[in-house]
N, C-alpha and C positions, 0 to 999 in steps of 0.2 A: 655642863660647864664647870671648869675648874673653880674650886672655893674661892681662890685669890683673885679671880677676874670680876669685876663689876658688872653691872647691868649694859646692854648694848646702848650705844650712844643714838642721839636723835638722828644724825645721819644715816646710820646703818638701818634704822627702823624705816625712815624714809624710803631708802633705795629698796628695801624689801617689799614694802606696799606698792611701789610704783612697778616691780617686776611683776608681783601678782595681778595687779590691774591690767598690764599688758598681755600676760597669758589669757585673762578672762575675756579681753576683748578679741584675741585671735580666736579663742574657742567659740565665740559667738559668731564671729565671721564664717568659721568653718561650718556652723550649724546652719547659718542663713543660706550658704551656698548649697549645702545638703538638701535643704528645703526646696529650693529651686529646682534642683535636679530631681527631686522626687515629684515636683509637680509636672515638670515636664515629661517624665516617665510615665506618669499615670494618663497625661494627656495622648502621648503616643500610643500606649497600649489600647485605650479607648478608639483611637483612629484605626488601628490595625484590625481590632475585633469588628468594627463596623463595615470595614473593607472586606473581611472574610465573609460576612453575612450577605454582601452583594452577589447578585446573580444578573444574567441578562433580562431576567423578568421584572427586577425591582431598580434596575439602573441602566445607564446608557452603555454598559460594556457590550462588546460584541460577543456573539456565542463562542468565537474561537478562544477568547481568553479564559475560559473554564478549564482548557486544556484536555487531554485524553482521560486523565484519572478521574474526571468527574462527569459522569454520564448525564446527559440532559434529562429534565424531567419527562416522564412519559406522557405524551400528548393525549388529551381527552378527545375521543371521536365526537364530531359533530353530526355523524350520519345518523340517520333514523331507520328504524326496522322497516324493510320493504314488504315483508310477507312472503318473500320467493324463498325458495329452497337453496341451500348452499351448493356451490359448484356451478358447471355450465348450465344455461338455460336452453329451453327449446327453442330450436331455430338457430343456435349459435353455431358457427363454423370452428370446430375443434380441430386439434392436431393429433386424433388417434391415428395409430398406424394401420395403414389400409394395404391391401395387396395390389400387386402391380400386375398389368396386362401380360408383360413380357419378362419373366425372371431370368436371371443370368444362367441358372442352371436347373435343370429337372432331373429329378430321381424317381423313378416309378417304383411301387411297392406292390408286388403282385401277391394274391392269396394263392397258397399251395394246394389246400383241399377244401373240399365242400364242407360247410360248417353243420351239414346235417347227415349226409351219408357218408362223407370222407373221401369221395372220389376226387380224383385229380382235376385240376381246372386249367392246365396247360392248353392253350388253343381254344378255349371257350370264348363265346362272345362277350364283349365288354359292355356291361349295361349301365354303368355310371363312373364318373371320376370324381372324387373329393379333394380338392385343392387346399392345401396347407403351406403356408410359406414362411420361412425363417429368415428374419434379417440378421446378418452377421457381417463381421469384417474378415477380409481375407488374412490369410497368414501374411504378416509384416516382416520383412527382411530387408536390410540394408544392402543396396546395391553400390559396388565400388566400380567406378570408371576410371581406367587409366588413360591418360592422355600421353601419348608418346611423341616427342617432339623430335622428328627426324631430321638429322644433319646429312646433307649431300656435299659432295665436291665437285665443282666445277672443272672443266678442262683447263681453265686459266689458273687453277690452283686455289681459288677462293671457295671457303665452306659457308654455307648457309643453312641455318636451322629454321624449322618450321615454328609459328608463333603460337603461343599458348592461347586458347580460347578465354574469354573473360569468365572469371570464377576459379580458374586453376592457376593462380599466381604462384602458390607455393608447392612444395612437394608433396604434402599431406594437407588436406583442410576439408571442412565440412561444406556441403552443397547448400543452394538456396533454399531447398525445402526443409532441411534440418534447422536451419538458420530460423527460418519463418516459424516452426514449430517452438523454438526457443523463446522467440520475443512473444508469440501468442501466450505461452504458458506464464512466463514471467512478467509480461507487460499487462496482458488482457486477462489473465486468471489471477495475478497477484500472487503467484508462488514466488518463494525465496530463491535465490540463485542456487542454493544447495539443494532444494526439493525439485527445482527444474531440472537439475543435472540427474537427480536421482530417478526422477519420472522418465526421462529419455533412456537412462541405462536399463531400467526395469522393463519399458514397453517395447524398446527396440534393440537392445543389446548395444547401445551406442556408449562408449566411455568418455564422460564429460566431466570437467572440473567447474568449479565455481568462478574461477577465473575466465574460462571460455565463455561461459554464459554472460557476466559481465562485459566482456569484449564484444561479444555478438550484439547485445541490446545497445551498447554504446555506439557502434557503428551504425546500427539501424537508426538510433535517434539522430545520428548526425546528419543522415539523408533526408530529415523531414523539414529542413530549414524553408524551402520553397512552400511546401504545403502549410506549414504554420503561419507563413505570412498571407497565404490565400484564405486560410480560416479566419484569421484577425479581420480581413478586409470585408469576408462575407458576414460575419457577426457585427462588425460595426455598421454595415450598410443595412442590415435587416431593420424591418420596421418595428419587429417585437423581439426581444432577446431577454432571456433570464440570467441572473448573476447571484451567486451564493459564496459563501465561505465557511471553512469548517477547520478546526484544529487538526494537527498531524504532525507527529514527531519525527525528527531527521537526527540521527545519531544522538538520540535522548534529549534533544532541545525541540521547544514547541516552535512550529513554523504554522503558517497559513497556507490553505490551499483554497485558491480562488478559481471559481468556475463561471464560465461565459458560456452560453449556449443558445443554439436556435434549434427548429425543427430537424435540422440537417448536420450540424456542426457542433463539436463540444470541445472547448479549450480549456484545459487544467493548468494551473500555474502555481509553483510552490515558492513562497517568499518567506524569509525569516522574520519571527515575530520581533517588532521593536519594542513592545511592552516588557516591563521587567517580569521575570518569572514568579508566580505565585504557588 
């Protein structure tokens, strides 16, 4: 302060005190708001931690809410030891490979010389035949059938062409047996579209693309409308039916696979999960 100026007036001091009081009040308001937000954050963190600890075993959450990245706990077997040896029991009808009465092909293996004196055995009496059968697949090769639509001209000048049979709608296409194998591998054995195409290419020499597999399975699924309605009706009319659900990811998002079944019919339905992702 310059030496020639006197002390501040009462009005200046009062204004300065009022300004400081207002700044202090504003700071206290901010502090109180921060305290409230911190309390809410703590409560939210505690709620989320409690939710993370929930499982279908200690809450009412369905098993599908755990997702595929959280395997269910290993169940504890309630079975007691029976004292019997593992595997098939005596008297149980198994599925062991057995010889057939009439094989598709017979190959004779003749001995050339006597095992003791070395004499030739051609034309000697047969004293026994030991049968050994080998089960195998024949050589598999794709058969190409060409359907020629013949066109003829009538005496009146009209030309008429023969009609194409069902399954030969285009210039080149795969037949029903190949389509059945595609659907079986993809939908029945759960191979991916790429691996299904690779399997047919390596086993049968059939060039396929993932798009062809997708199109074939989609057309097959489109023809199941009447059967699905029939299966729904049979399950709904059954005296006893089983129901289950499990988690399943579709394009990276959690869905529910609902299963309804009887002794003869099984119906699987996939629905998107309405619950938020955890």
